C-alpha positions as a Python dict, from the first residue, in 0.01 Angstrom:
ca = {
    (1, 'M'): (0, 0, 0),
    (2, 'S'): (-206, 266, 161),
    (3, 'V'): (-495, 437, -12),
    (4, 'E'): (-312, 767, -6),
    (5, 'T'): (-8, 616, -175),
    (6, 'H'): (-224, 447, -435),
    (7, 'L'): (-401, 775, -515),
    (8, 'R'): (-72, 957, -552),
    (9, 'S'): (55, 687, -788),
    (10, 'E'): (-264, 698, -994),
    (11, 'L'): (-256, 1078, -1009),
    (12, 'Q'): (103, 1073, -1129),
    (13, 'R'): (13, 822, -1399),
    (14, 'L'): (-278, 1040, -1514),
    (15, 'H'): (-46, 1343, -1534),
    (16, 'Q'): (195, 1145, -1750),
    (17, 'E'): (-84, 1028, -1983),
    (18, 'L'): (-218, 1385, -2009),
    (19, 'A'): (127, 1516, -2099),
    (20, 'S'): (161, 1238, -2355),
    (21, 'L'): (-179, 1325, -2503),
    (22, 'Q'): (-85, 1693, -2520),
    (23, 'R'): (237, 1610, -2703),
    (24, 'H'): (47, 1384, -2941),
    (25, 'N'): (-216, 1654, -2999),
    (26, 'H'): (56, 1909, -3075),
    (27, 'T'): (209, 1669, -3326),
    (28, 'L'): (-130, 1614, -3489),
    (29, 'Q'): (-192, 1991, -3504),
    (30, 'Q'): (143, 2045, -3676),
    (31, 'A'): (60, 1769, -3922),
    (32, 'L'): (-284, 1922, -3985),
    (33, 'N'): (-130, 2266, -4044),
    (34, 'A'): (123, 2116, -4281),
    (35, 'Y'): (-156, 1930, -4462),
    (36, 'T'): (-366, 2245, -4488),
    (37, 'S'): (-73, 2442, -4623),
    (38, 'T'): (8, 2169, -4872),
    (39, 'N'): (-356, 2145, -4971),
    (40, 'L'): (-369, 2521, -5036),
    (41, 'Q'): (-55, 2497, -5244),
    (42, 'V'): (-203, 2208, -5438),
    (43, 'E'): (-529, 2397, -5495),
    (44, 'T'): (-340, 2708, -5606),
    (45, 'A'): (-124, 2500, -5837),
    (46, 'L'): (-435, 2328, -5977),
    (47, 'A'): (-605, 2666, -6031),
    (48, 'N'): (-298, 2802, -6205),
    (49, 'S'): (-268, 2488, -6412),
    (50, 'E'): (-635, 2508, -6506),
    (51, 'A'): (-593, 2873, -6612),
    (52, 'E'): (-289, 2780, -6817),
    (53, 'L'): (-476, 2493, -6978),
    (54, 'R'): (-772, 2719, -7054),
    (55, 'A'): (-537, 2975, -7213),
    (56, 'L'): (-364, 2696, -7402),
    (57, 'F'): (-692, 2556, -7530),
    (58, 'A'): (-808, 2905, -7620),
    (59, 'A'): (-492, 2957, -7824),
    (60, 'M'): (-515, 2617, -7994),
    (61, 'P'): (-620, 2613, -8357),
    (62, 'D'): (-964, 2489, -8452),
    (63, 'I'): (-824, 2241, -8703),
    (64, 'V'): (-497, 2043, -8689),
    (65, 'L'): (-418, 1826, -8991),
    (66, 'V'): (-120, 1641, -9131),
    (67, 'K'): (-100, 1633, -9510),
    (68, 'D'): (155, 1494, -9751),
    (69, 'I'): (311, 1649, -10059),
    (70, 'D'): (13, 1552, -10277),
    (71, 'G'): (-233, 1709, -10036),
    (72, 'R'): (-339, 1374, -9894),
    (73, 'Y'): (-493, 1379, -9544),
    (74, 'V'): (-268, 1168, -9321),
    (75, 'K'): (-388, 1260, -8971),
    (76, 'I'): (-666, 1466, -8818),
    (77, 'A'): (-655, 1587, -8457),
    (78, 'P'): (-994, 1559, -8280),
    (79, 'T'): (-1035, 1934, -8218),
    (80, 'R'): (-1316, 2138, -8383),
    (81, 'L'): (-1445, 1870, -8616),
    (82, 'D'): (-1747, 2085, -8702),
    (83, 'N'): (-1510, 2320, -8888),
    (84, 'L'): (-1389, 2043, -9119),
    (85, 'Y'): (-1510, 2048, -9479),
    (86, 'K'): (-1615, 1681, -9437),
    (87, 'L'): (-1612, 1424, -9156),
    (88, 'P'): (-1271, 1270, -9068),
    (89, 'D'): (-1351, 928, -9214),
    (90, 'E'): (-1435, 1100, -9544),
    (91, 'L'): (-1102, 1286, -9546),
    (92, 'I'): (-836, 1040, -9425),
    (93, 'G'): (-648, 900, -9723),
    (94, 'K'): (-811, 1140, -9969),
    (95, 'T'): (-628, 1415, -10157),
    (96, 'E'): (-733, 1778, -10189),
    (97, 'H'): (-847, 1713, -10548),
    (98, 'E'): (-1078, 1437, -10429),
    (99, 'I'): (-1241, 1669, -10175),
    (100, 'F'): (-1246, 2024, -10310),
    (101, 'P'): (-1327, 2189, -10643),
    (102, 'P'): (-1018, 2214, -10868),
    (103, 'A'): (-946, 2583, -10798),
    (104, 'I'): (-943, 2535, -10418),
    (105, 'A'): (-754, 2206, -10442),
    (106, 'D'): (-481, 2359, -10662),
    (107, 'Q'): (-450, 2647, -10416),
    (108, 'F'): (-408, 2417, -10113),
    (109, 'V'): (-158, 2186, -10286),
    (110, 'G'): (37, 2495, -10393),
    (111, 'Y'): (64, 2603, -10029),
    (112, 'I'): (189, 2259, -9923),
    (113, 'R'): (456, 2236, -10191),
    (114, 'T'): (578, 2589, -10121),
    (115, 'V'): (629, 2497, -9754),
    (116, 'L'): (805, 2169, -9838),
    (117, 'T'): (1026, 2333, -10099),
    (118, 'T'): (1133, 2621, -9876),
    (119, 'Q'): (1107, 2429, -9544),
    (120, 'T'): (957, 2742, -9389),
    (121, 'T'): (625, 2814, -9225),
    (122, 'I'): (371, 3027, -9408),
    (123, 'T'): (45, 3190, -9294),
    (124, 'V'): (-246, 3223, -9535),
    (125, 'E'): (-612, 3323, -9516),
    (126, 'F'): (-890, 3169, -9721),
    (127, 'S'): (-1265, 3110, -9716),
    (128, 'L'): (-1464, 2789, -9754),
    (129, 'P'): (-1837, 2722, -9789),
    (130, 'L'): (-1934, 2510, -9486),
    (131, 'R'): (-2292, 2387, -9472),
    (132, 'G'): (-2413, 2677, -9681),
    (133, 'V'): (-2220, 2944, -9490),
    (134, 'E'): (-1892, 3104, -9599),
    (135, 'R'): (-1632, 3060, -9322),
    (136, 'W'): (-1294, 3231, -9312),
    (137, 'F'): (-976, 3064, -9178),
    (138, 'S'): (-628, 3183, -9089),
    (139, 'T'): (-389, 2894, -9144),
    (140, 'N'): (-28, 2824, -9041),
    (141, 'I'): (135, 2557, -9257),
    (142, 'A'): (468, 2424, -9125),
    (143, 'P'): (703, 2150, -9254),
    (144, 'L'): (676, 1829, -9049),
    (145, 'S'): (914, 1623, -9265),
    (146, 'D'): (1046, 1644, -9618),
    (147, 'R'): (711, 1510, -9748),
    (148, 'T'): (451, 1613, -9486),
    (149, 'V'): (323, 1935, -9335),
    (150, 'I'): (119, 2020, -9030),
    (151, 'W'): (-182, 2233, -9123),
    (152, 'M'): (-324, 2441, -8833),
    (153, 'A'): (-630, 2652, -8913),
    (154, 'R'): (-833, 2888, -8698),
    (155, 'D'): (-1184, 3019, -8771),
    (156, 'I'): (-1166, 3400, -8818),
    (157, 'T'): (-1512, 3453, -8966),
    (158, 'D'): (-1621, 3689, -8689),
    (159, 'R'): (-1306, 3893, -8730),
    (160, 'K'): (-1361, 3913, -9105),
    (161, 'H'): (-1716, 4034, -9051),
    (162, 'V'): (-1584, 4307, -8821),
    (163, 'E'): (-1317, 4402, -9076),
    (164, 'E'): (-1579, 4414, -9353),
    (165, 'A'): (-1803, 4633, -9136),
    (166, 'L'): (-1506, 4862, -9067),
    (167, 'L'): (-1426, 4881, -9438),
    (168, 'Q'): (-1785, 4973, -9514),
    (169, 'A'): (-1783, 5230, -9234),
    (170, 'N'): (-1456, 5377, -9362),
    (171, 'A'): (-1597, 5389, -9714),
    (172, 'E'): (-1904, 5571, -9584),
    (173, 'I'): (-1684, 5812, -9385),
    (174, 'T'): (-1476, 5877, -9698),
    (175, 'R'): (-1794, 5941, -9898),
    (176, 'L'): (-1929, 6177, -9633),
    (177, 'N'): (-1594, 6359, -9609),
    (178, 'H'): (-1595, 6407, -9986),
    (179, 'Q'): (-1952, 6531, -9970),
    (180, 'L'): (-1858, 6764, -9684),
    (181, 'Q'): (-1561, 6899, -9880),
    (182, 'Q'): (-1785, 6964, -10179),
    (183, 'E'): (-2041, 7132, -9956),
    (184, 'N'): (-1770, 7343, -9792),
    (185, 'L'): (-1643, 7448, -10134),
    (186, 'R'): (-1996, 7543, -10236),
    (187, 'M'): (-2057, 7736, -9915),
    (188, 'S'): (-1718, 7907, -9941),
    (189, 'A'): (-1806, 8018, -10292),
    (190, 'E'): (-2142, 8150, -10172),
    (191, 'L'): (-1980, 8328, -9878),
    (192, 'E'): (-1720, 8478, -10109),
    (193, 'V'): (-1997, 8614, -10331),
    (194, 'T'): (-2175, 8759, -10025),
    (195, 'R'): (-1850, 8905, -9889),
    (196, 'R'): (-1772, 9071, -10221),
    (197, 'L'): (-2126, 9205, -10244),
    (198, 'Q'): (-2097, 9341, -9890),
    (199, 'Q'): (-1766, 9513, -9970),
    (200, 'M'): (-1902, 9648, -10300),
    (201, 'I'): (-2190, 9833, -10134),
    (202, 'L'): (-1965, 10014, -9887),
    (203, 'P'): (-1911, 10382, -9975),
    (204, 'R'): (-1596, 10428, -10181),
    (205, 'E'): (-1318, 10674, -10109),
    (206, 'E'): (-1407, 10886, -10414),
    (207, 'E'): (-1769, 10908, -10297),
    (208, 'L'): (-1665, 11017, -9949),
    (209, 'S'): (-1428, 11278, -10090),
    (210, 'Q'): (-1723, 11448, -10262),
    (211, 'I'): (-1919, 11501, -9938),
    (212, 'T'): (-1963, 11873, -9880),
    (213, 'G'): (-1838, 12014, -9550),
    (214, 'L'): (-1713, 11685, -9400),
    (215, 'D'): (-1390, 11486, -9421),
    (216, 'I'): (-1501, 11122, -9384),
    (217, 'A'): (-1308, 10793, -9355),
    (218, 'G'): (-1457, 10448, -9289),
    (219, 'F'): (-1329, 10098, -9208),
    (220, 'M'): (-1502, 9761, -9180),
    (221, 'Q'): (-1349, 9417, -9120),
    (222, 'P'): (-1576, 9116, -9059),
    (223, 'A'): (-1481, 8855, -8798),
    (224, 'T'): (-1562, 8581, -9054),
    (225, 'E'): (-1599, 8581, -9431),
    (226, 'V'): (-1903, 8807, -9398),
    (227, 'G'): (-2012, 9031, -9114),
    (228, 'G'): (-2315, 9190, -8955),
    (229, 'D'): (-2182, 9544, -8918),
    (230, 'Y'): (-2320, 9822, -9138),
    (231, 'F'): (-2226, 10174, -9229),
    (232, 'D'): (-2319, 10397, -9518),
    (233, 'V'): (-2288, 10762, -9623),
    (234, 'L'): (-2536, 10924, -9860),
    (235, 'Q'): (-2570, 11279, -9985),
    (236, 'Y'): (-2912, 11405, -10097),
    (237, 'N'): (-3040, 11759, -10151),
    (238, 'G'): (-2749, 11919, -9967),
    (239, 'K'): (-2783, 11697, -9664),
    (240, 'V'): (-2558, 11406, -9561),
    (241, 'K'): (-2717, 11089, -9422),
    (242, 'I'): (-2484, 10865, -9224),
    (243, 'G'): (-2589, 10526, -9091),
    (244, 'I'): (-2409, 10280, -8863),
    (245, 'G'): (-2545, 9954, -8727),
    (246, 'D'): (-2455, 9621, -8573),
    (247, 'V'): (-2650, 9297, -8620),
    (248, 'T'): (-2627, 9046, -8335),
    (249, 'G'): (-2363, 8784, -8404),
    (250, 'H'): (-2177, 8758, -8733),
    (251, 'G'): (-2175, 8528, -9033),
    (252, 'L'): (-2418, 8469, -9319),
    (253, 'E'): (-2746, 8531, -9133),
    (254, 'S'): (-2617, 8852, -8977),
    (255, 'S'): (-2487, 8972, -9313),
    (256, 'M'): (-2828, 8912, -9472),
    (257, 'V'): (-2998, 9126, -9208),
    (258, 'M'): (-2734, 9393, -9260),
    (259, 'L'): (-2799, 9391, -9637),
    (260, 'M'): (-3172, 9423, -9574),
    (261, 'A'): (-3114, 9731, -9359),
    (262, 'Q'): (-2871, 9888, -9607),
    (263, 'T'): (-3107, 9833, -9901),
    (264, 'A'): (-3410, 9961, -9710),
    (265, 'V'): (-3234, 10279, -9588),
    (266, 'R'): (-3104, 10369, -9934),
    (267, 'T'): (-3442, 10296, -10094),
    (268, 'L'): (-3636, 10508, -9847),
    (269, 'I'): (-3395, 10801, -9880),
    (270, 'A'): (-3395, 10773, -10259),
    (271, 'N'): (-3776, 10786, -10249),
    (272, 'G'): (-3776, 11109, -10055),
    (273, 'E'): (-3821, 10998, -9694),
    (274, 'T'): (-3688, 11290, -9491),
    (275, 'D'): (-3824, 11196, -9146),
    (276, 'T'): (-3552, 10986, -8982),
    (277, 'S'): (-3789, 10842, -8720),
    (278, 'K'): (-4030, 10721, -8987),
    (279, 'L'): (-3736, 10583, -9183),
    (280, 'L'): (-3611, 10382, -8885),
    (281, 'N'): (-3956, 10248, -8798),
    (282, 'T'): (-4008, 10133, -9158),
    (283, 'V'): (-3668, 9958, -9164),
    (284, 'N'): (-3754, 9799, -8831),
    (285, 'R'): (-4082, 9660, -8969),
    (286, 'L'): (-3900, 9513, -9269),
    (287, 'I'): (-3639, 9341, -9049),
    (288, 'Y'): (-3906, 9225, -8802),
    (289, 'D'): (-4112, 9060, -9078),
    (290, 'N'): (-3815, 8906, -9259),
    (291, 'T'): (-3646, 8763, -8949),
    (292, 'R'): (-3979, 8605, -8850),
    (293, 'R'): (-4001, 8451, -9195),
    (294, 'M'): (-3639, 8332, -9161),
    (295, 'R'): (-3715, 8204, -8810),
    (296, 'S'): (-3404, 8389, -8701),
    (297, 'P'): (-3352, 8563, -8365),
    (298, 'K'): (-3132, 8830, -8526),
    (299, 'N'): (-3184, 9197, -8443),
    (300, 'M'): (-2969, 9506, -8483),
    (301, 'T'): (-2888, 9846, -8346),
    (302, 'L'): (-2903, 10124, -8602),
    (303, 'A'): (-2836, 10496, -8569),
    (304, 'I'): (-2893, 10752, -8844),
    (305, 'L'): (-2713, 11087, -8844),
    (306, 'E'): (-2812, 11378, -9064),
    (307, 'Y'): (-2556, 11653, -9116),
    (308, 'E'): (-2632, 11999, -9250),
    (309, 'A'): (-2456, 12331, -9198),
    (310, 'G'): (-2254, 12227, -8892),
    (311, 'I'): (-2537, 12043, -8714),
    (312, 'L'): (-2554, 11669, -8657),
    (313, 'Q'): (-2901, 11530, -8589),
    (314, 'L'): (-2883, 11183, -8432),
    (315, 'T'): (-3168, 10929, -8414),
    (316, 'G'): (-3164, 10559, -8321),
    (317, 'Q'): (-2991, 10337, -8067),
    (318, 'H'): (-2627, 10233, -8108),
    (319, 'E'): (-2293, 10280, -7930),
    (320, 'E'): (-2218, 10626, -7789),
    (321, 'L'): (-2126, 10893, -8041),
    (322, 'I'): (-1782, 11037, -7957),
    (323, 'I'): (-1722, 11406, -8023),
    (324, 'V'): (-1361, 11528, -8004),
    (325, 'R'): (-1350, 11905, -7994),
    (326, 'Q'): (-1066, 12094, -8156),
    (327, 'N'): (-920, 12172, -7811),
    (328, 'G'): (-906, 11798, -7720),
    (329, 'T'): (-1222, 11786, -7509),
    (330, 'I'): (-1416, 11458, -7534),
    (331, 'E'): (-1798, 11461, -7538),
    (332, 'L'): (-2009, 11145, -7535),
    (333, 'I'): (-2359, 11132, -7680),
    (334, 'D'): (-2560, 10847, -7530),
    (335, 'T'): (-2811, 10689, -7772),
    (336, 'I'): (-2992, 10456, -7530),
    (337, 'D'): (-3301, 10683, -7525),
    (338, 'L'): (-3293, 10762, -7894),
    (339, 'G'): (-3416, 10430, -8026),
    (340, 'F'): (-3470, 10056, -7985),
    (341, 'P'): (-3304, 9745, -8139),
    (342, 'L'): (-3457, 9673, -8480),
    (343, 'G'): (-3637, 9343, -8530),
    (344, 'L'): (-3758, 9284, -8174),
    (345, 'E'): (-4092, 9467, -8198),
    (346, 'S'): (-4311, 9535, -8502),
    (347, 'D'): (-4346, 9905, -8414),
    (348, 'I'): (-4071, 10105, -8238),
    (349, 'S'): (-4202, 10456, -8309),
    (350, 'A'): (-4272, 10516, -7939),
    (351, 'F'): (-3905, 10454, -7855),
    (352, 'L'): (-3750, 10687, -8112),
    (353, 'G'): (-3604, 11026, -8026),
    (354, 'E'): (-3346, 11266, -8161),
    (355, 'T'): (-3071, 11498, -8044),
    (356, 'R'): (-2871, 11769, -8214),
    (357, 'I'): (-2499, 11832, -8182),
    (358, 'A'): (-2310, 12134, -8313),
    (359, 'L'): (-1998, 12038, -8504),
    (360, 'H'): (-1745, 12321, -8536),
    (361, 'P'): (-1459, 12335, -8787),
    (362, 'G'): (-1185, 12095, -8674),
    (363, 'D'): (-1421, 11894, -8451),
    (364, 'V'): (-1424, 11516, -8498),
    (365, 'A'): (-1720, 11278, -8462),
    (366, 'V'): (-1648, 10906, -8429),
    (367, 'L'): (-1893, 10619, -8480),
    (368, 'Y'): (-1790, 10260, -8406),
    (369, 'T'): (-1922, 9913, -8327),
    (370, 'D'): (-1838, 9714, -8015),
    (371, 'G'): (-1599, 9500, -8218),
    (372, 'I'): (-1346, 9777, -8146),
    (373, 'T'): (-1403, 9845, -7776),
    (374, 'E'): (-1448, 9475, -7687),
    (375, 'A'): (-1155, 9344, -7893),
    (376, 'M'): (-928, 9137, -7667),
    (377, 'N'): (-556, 9071, -7653),
    (378, 'V'): (-393, 8743, -7548),
    (379, 'H'): (-438, 8841, -7181),
    (380, 'R'): (-816, 8872, -7229),
    (381, 'E'): (-797, 9251, -7185),
    (382, 'Q'): (-1046, 9457, -7386),
    (383, 'Y'): (-929, 9748, -7599),
    (384, 'G'): (-1181, 9971, -7425),
    (385, 'L'): (-1285, 10334, -7465),
    (386, 'D'): (-992, 10490, -7279),
    (387, 'R'): (-739, 10373, -7539),
    (388, 'L'): (-970, 10498, -7813),
    (389, 'Y'): (-997, 10842, -7645),
    (390, 'Q'): (-618, 10871, -7615),
    (391, 'I'): (-561, 10797, -7985),
    (392, 'L'): (-834, 11041, -8085),
    (393, 'I'): (-692, 11321, -7870),
    (394, 'Q'): (-338, 11259, -7997),
    (395, 'H'): (-439, 11261, -8366),
    (396, 'R'): (-738, 11502, -8367),
    (397, 'D'): (-553, 11761, -8576),
    (398, 'R'): (-493, 11516, -8862),
    (399, 'Q'): (-723, 11431, -9152),
    (400, 'A'): (-998, 11171, -9116),
    (401, 'N'): (-799, 10905, -9305),
    (402, 'A'): (-498, 10948, -9075),
    (403, 'I'): (-715, 10939, -8761),
    (404, 'R'): (-882, 10620, -8885),
    (405, 'Q'): (-545, 10458, -8962),
    (406, 'A'): (-405, 10554, -8621),
    (407, 'I'): (-700, 10391, -8445),
    (408, 'I'): (-692, 10071, -8653),
    (409, 'S'): (-314, 10036, -8619),
    (410, 'D'): (-331, 10074, -8242),
    (411, 'L'): (-624, 9829, -8226),
    (412, 'M'): (-435, 9566, -8428),
    (413, 'R'): (-129, 9603, -8205),
    (414, 'H'): (-355, 9538, -7907),
    (415, 'I'): (-516, 9230, -8065),
    (416, 'A'): (-181, 9098, -8196),
    (417, 'Q'): (-207, 8719, -8242),
    (418, 'Q'): (-548, 8691, -8078),
    (419, 'A'): (-832, 8590, -8309),
    (420, 'V'): (-1075, 8865, -8412),
    (421, 'L'): (-1400, 8761, -8245),
    (422, 'D'): (-1638, 9030, -8369),
    (423, 'D'): (-1684, 9253, -8670),
    (424, 'I'): (-1486, 9579, -8655),
    (425, 'T'): (-1639, 9899, -8798),
    (426, 'L'): (-1518, 10258, -8763),
    (427, 'L'): (-1643, 10584, -8913),
    (428, 'V'): (-1454, 10910, -8862),
    (429, 'L'): (-1618, 11244, -8951),
    (430, 'K'): (-1428, 11573, -8932),
    (431, 'R'): (-1577, 11908, -9012),
    (432, 'K'): (-1370, 12090, -9270),
}
């Protein structure tokens, strides 16, 4: 055989062996893949099985016992032995009455006989002193035969502690709610007294009817039980003093500031103070000092009008004074330069000024607080001055009471179901 032939033969043999090795390698790779897949399945199954076992063990009772009709311990499963009343070798063969005090033993035997008599499972909760600590257990007792039961107990001490804490918390909440109700009743009574006092000091219809030369009608409705709006009408020595004011906010504090202002104005006038600027500065000082003592940020606008012989003299800062002439013309009297909010500075004399307005027969003067112009409907639209002007022009020929009622009725239609957010005060003056 030639060398060339021999090489060809050897090369062919090597090709065959290589092909055989490749086939064998492919077979091994398939086997390895199958093994890997199987191994993954086994690992997954083991993990699932372990999770199931963990869940099973977690759900298992702490104590598993078999007892007979007399409460004798027949078997004890080796679970949470530390939760047993005594060690297993001290329990097996003993009855409940040999282990527990009579009251507990009678209770346990009663459970067992109830289960055996009815052949039904019952669940009970009880506590036991274990090594000086009271432990609570939830126990399922099921019939195992006509003379034995299986007793499965679980330690629920932690749950009982949580329940006890919740009961204490609920008791405290109940106590605080009762205290809050009592406090609300007390505060409601105090607010009712303040509200009645506030309403009592408003000028009455019979007082207003005695004012010489003017037909006057007033209205005040607080946003809460008590408000911070103020108006008053006084007649001294042939002159009529009319005051209108608005304390910031509303509620008890605002009402107290309002009462201070009302008392101070009446006292000063009754004591012969005829200079309106001095009157306002004195009231301001009183409110300034008292709100500082109260540590309250409250302040108020306050305008004083003096009417005599067809002339209105206006001093102090408040909303614009509206004059409706007999022919329907509207005039606005701005008060921004006539005063300063009371309670912000100790002395406001430098800010005070006055203006005079002639009021002819049939003319109407209207004073109001922003609770009217800023009152909103359900669409968040303010009542505004334009609506107020229209009502005034339409009803200017009527008496003051009728003009007041027309304004308030239209305002309430605008507000409708919307909550009243600010105190509402209106004062209508018409020269006779």
